[in-house]
PAMARNU-157876 format. One record per residue (C-alpha): x, y, z; residue in one letter. Coordinates in steps of 0.001 Angstrom, whole numbers, padded with zeros to 6 digits, always signed. Example, Ala and Ser with C-alpha at 12.3 -4.5 7.8 and 13.67 -1.06 7.14 Angstrom:
// residues 2
+012300-004500+007800a
+013670-001060+007140s
// end
This chain:
// residues 354
+001556+029701-008648m
+003902+026700-008409a
+007468+028030-008333v
+010136+025776-009789h
+013585+026857-008628l
+016307+026204-011231v
+020007+026349-010362l
+022503+026403-013224l
+025624+024621-012004a
+027497+023459-015083g
+030294+026036-015311g
+033976+025131-015097r
+035273+028281-013379g
+038461+028502-015423t
+039122+032064-014246r
+039626+030647-010742f
+042523+028375-011648w
+044455+026913-009855p
+041853+026547-007094l
+039055+025677-009524s
+039621+022407-011374r
+037462+020271-013671r
+036365+017945-010896r
+035768+020742-008408r
+034941+023966-010233p
+034014+027337-008809k
+030446+026543-007726q
+031715+023636-005611l
+034337+025729-003798l
+033974+027367-000352p
+035311+030731-001491l
+033676+032988+001111l
+033026+030756+004120d
+032766+027054+004910a
+029873+026616+002451r
+030325+026105-001277t
+028866+028737-003585l
+026259+026186-004726l
+025206+025576-001133r
+025055+029317-000428r
+022888+029828-003513t
+020448+027118-002473w
+020119+028511+001055e
+019515+031984-000420r
+016644+030875-002665v
+015194+027913-000735a
+012558+030081+001053p
+011057+030869-002382l
+010095+027294-003268g
+010186+023659-002283r
+012944+021068-002814p
+010607+018664-004599e
+009974+021345-007235r
+013597+022413-007642a
+015961+021502-010483w
+019728+021647-010749v
+021193+021461-014249v
+024890+020645-014207t
+027559+018737-016112a
+027208+014978-016078g
+030487+014475-014213d
+029478+017013-011535l
+026001+015667-010784a
+027104+013416-007919r
+028993+016241-006197a
+025986+018560-006590c
+023723+015946-005030r
+026052+015705-002041r
+025873+019475-001608e
+022064+019539-001802l
+020768+016459+000020p
+017339+018087+000469e
+016626+017750-003250l
+015414+014457-004680p
+018475+013015-006423a
+016688+012646-009773a
+016116+016405-009922r
+019849+017070-010236v
+020181+016672-013991i
+023579+015939-015474g
+023889+017173-019055e
+025624+014654-021331p
+027656+017464-022898e
+028106+021146-022146g
+026080+023277-024548r
+025892+026631-022716n
+022798+028074-021030t
+020153+027961-023784a
+019923+024132-023985p
+020111+023932-020174a
+017124+026255-019819l
+015205+024586-022614a
+015642+021323-020726l
+014623+022818-017374a
+011593+024485-018947g
+010471+021330-020723a
+010858+019307-017521l
+008834+021820-015504a
+006125+022109-018179l
+005753+018336-018488a
+005349+018076-014733e
+003194+021154-014136d
+001592+023228-016942p
+001159+026128-014467r
+004813+026169-013419a
+006695+029447-013019v
+010471+029149-013210l
+013015+031131-011194a
+016498+030615-012642v
+019688+031380-010717f
+023395+030987-011457p
+024888+028847-008708s
+028110+030813-008195d
+027127+034412-007450h
+027154+036470-004240h
+024311+038588-002832v
+024922+040682+000279a
+021294+041629+001059d
+019490+038317+000758e
+016085+039435+002187p
+015951+042309-000332a
+016951+039890-003079f
+014082+037518-002213r
+011616+040421-002202r
+012752+041340-005718l
+012463+037730-006866v
+008860+037550-005640r
+008036+040720-007593r
+009731+039319-010678a
+007734+036090-010389l
+004517+038075-010051r
+005377+040079-013176c
+006178+036883-015094a
+002875+035310-014085r
+000639+038338-014599e
+002180+039726-017801e
+003471+036531-019387g
+006810+038328-019694a
+010368+037069-019586l
+011807+038889-016571v
+015367+039415-015378t
+017067+041322-012599l
+019379+044138-013661g
+021946+045227-011110v
+022264+048966-010539t
+025866+049762-011576p
+028182+051588-009192d
+031170+051809-011537r
+032004+051727-015243a
+032563+047966-015293e
+033844+046470-018560t
+033603+042848-017434g
+029795+042626-017342y
+027088+042613-019968g
+024528+045426-019747y
+020763+045750-020184i
+019481+048958-021742e
+016001+049922-020516t
+013307+051948-022263e
+013366+054540-019472g
+015508+055521-016516r
+015476+053010-013693a
+013374+054636-010960a
+010850+053460-008410g
+011791+049816-008624g
+009135+048947-011205e
+009702+046417-014016p
+010979+048212-017113l
+010743+047220-020773p
+014103+046153-022153v
+015401+047899-025259r
+018434+045695-025863r
+021199+043605-024327f
+024756+044869-024738v
+027854+042668-024522e
+030844+043725-022412k
+031622+047320-023448p
+034889+049185-023694g
+035856+051651-020965a
+034480+054806-022645a
+031178+053153-023456r
+030897+051769-019927a
+031321+055293-018538r
+028447+056509-020735r
+026295+053622-019553f
+026998+054513-015925l
+026065+058159-016485a
+022846+057777-018484d
+020795+055888-015862g
+019295+053526-018447r
+021796+050687-018247h
+021920+047898-015679l
+024336+045017-015241w
+023052+041710-016561n
+022741+039363-013552s
+021937+036190-015522g
+018856+035623-013342t
+015536+034862-015107f
+011840+034407-014337f
+009031+033196-016611f
+006137+030797-016804t
+006963+027474-018378a
+004423+028213-021131r
+005969+031595-021934a
+009403+029997-022070l
+008163+027260-024394a
+006585+029866-026696e
+009808+031877-026769a
+011890+028831-027672f
+009431+027636-030302l
+009488+031107-031869t
+013210+031874-031722h
+015066+028559-031219a
+012638+025726-032033p
+015442+023223-032674d
+016521+023421-029039l
+013059+022934-027564w
+012039+020200-029976e
+015247+018305-029239a
+014885+018209-025440v
+011086+017987-025089a
+010895+014205-025848p
+013567+013541-023216a
+011710+015686-020676a
+008510+013754-021368a
+010334+010554-020333a
+011452+011946-016955f
+011990+010296-014492p
+011675+006937-016205g
+014448+004628-017401p
+014394+006072-020934r
+015146+009627-019805f
+018955+009355-019726a
+019133+007662-023136r
+016822+010200-024768r
+018775+013047-023214l
+022050+011715-024638r
+020461+011379-028061e
+019076+014937-027905a
+022378+016518-026861y
+024379+014924-029659r
+022795+017273-032185a
+022329+020364-030021l
+024278+023517-030885p
+025934+025516-028124a
+024087+028773-027460a
+023664+031250-024622s
+020148+031949-023388f
+020664+035710-023715d
+021547+035449-027400v
+019108+032705-028373a
+016050+034023-026517i
+016299+037186-024404m
+017739+039392-027154e
+014928+038340-029535k
+011815+037971-027369a
+009131+040655-027454a
+007945+040821-023835r
+011119+041234-021800v
+011151+043132-018526r
+013925+043997-016073v
+013702+044824-012388l
+016454+047116-011061p
+018305+045427-008205a
+020521+047040-005593d
+021288+044092-003340v
+025078+043916-003114g
+025431+041539-006065w
+028659+040159-007490s
+029136+037395-010030d
+032509+036627-008370i
+033727+036285-011922g
+037490+036348-011316h
+040076+036736-008571w
+039748+040531-008407i
+035991+040428-007807s
+036536+037764-005153l
+039225+039945-003595g
+036691+042724-003061a
+034817+040321-000750l
+037851+039054+001191l
+039192+040564+004426p
+041672+043419+004092e
+045143+042823+005515r
+047650+045671+005495a
+046293+047058+002234g
+045871+043656+000569n
+042957+041239+000279r
+043730+037748+001464a
+042475+034280+002293h
+045089+032236+004129g
+048313+033268+005862e
+049936+036451+004597l
+052886+038584+005633v
+053293+041782+003579a
+056150+044307+003695v
+055775+047395+001532d
+053155+045506-000533a
+049654+046714-001342a
+046614+046181-003578d
+047355+042486-004010n
+044879+039583-003869v
+046276+036499-002154v
+044638+033083-001759v
+046845+030387-000263d
+045481+026991+000796t
+048868+025382+001444e
+050936+027649+003677g
+052267+031156+004160l
+052577+033772+001411t
+055156+036546+001931a
+055090+039657-000244l
+057833+042276-000373v
+057722+045455-002442g
+055027+044382-004910v
+051558+045636-005746r
+048626+044933-008076d
+049251+041184-008193l
+047068+038099-007896v
+048881+035305-006057v
+047102+031971-005629v
+048537+028664-004416r
+046379+025524-004465a
+046593+021927-005594g
+050355+021951-006078g
+050235+024935-008453a
+051134+028604-008056l
+049591+031470-010003l
+051133+034931-010174v
+049541+037469-012499c
+048895+041181-012745h
+045470+042412-011639r
+044783+043669-015156r
+045154+040129-016540r
+042914+038374-014013a
+040190+037836-016604q
+042611+036151-019035a
+043065+032911-017113l
+040987+031006-019652r
+043921+031455-022011d
+046250+029991-019393l
+043978+026981-018851v
+043844+026482-022626a
+047651+026619-022735a
+047855+023940-020026l
+045470+021737-021996a
+047482+022248-025190a
+050650+021267-023310a
+049009+018068-022107g
+049092+019059-018437r
+045830+017300-017609e
+047145+016709-014078d
+046688+020429-013398y
+043260+020770-014971l
// end
């Protein structure tokens, strides 16, 4: 079984403004220690494969930075997409590249900006998922065992209750639910958080695309066949001009017949916004902080300051972030709405802050 590791690194991290910017988005930031999230992801999964069989799919303008972060990988295997088209085209491209290179390839796909506390347990689960993908020809994902009624994640509904750690048939994927529905999901034992992590043979992936989204596969396959020759970049640009934007969950996973999920309890977080990052930061006098903080009668705030000292007096439930000459102050409840703020900056022509 030849494992091809695939890291998806094309996101823009708009919910981490002002620290995350177009030229240095979330996956290229050292949010938890001195390593970027991309580097941490690679070190987490590197024992599962080999650099010469790994792929990174990222935005064209981020490819050089990704190569600097991952010098072990051959530079050509960091693929810069000509245009962002969401995860379905990115995975069609990765699958076609792996299949053209190795018809027996098995792909392990990871977002490049997540956190896993128990990395050995995570790798054990990945090996089981790869075995299931190879032996059953299934499309496999990891579903995180929920510990709260989270409304910010998508869910995976299983055919039976998650028990014993065995792969379960998937009944359906559910988009981010409301609070009442999330509480039901937490109680029934049949719903897991969608981790965005996938495992399948290259052949099974090709069959799924040709059945459910043939336009995507047929567009990128000729470009993949030209890799790594001089015609690859040109063919990739031509293919992406006509590609629709689509998520892999919607285009493939929600429609495929043989989909399995492995329950995962490994201390996972997608670090999707400032509040989820705050849960991983050190506690200081009832607040979570990175950088210098003095707090008087202030609690339950998340503070990230890369430029100096933050002083809080008599406030709570705030997100306060200072970076790159910009200051963000928002209520905890609005931490997931920063995409609207970034859109407002773009509409106002403030490209200097994007």
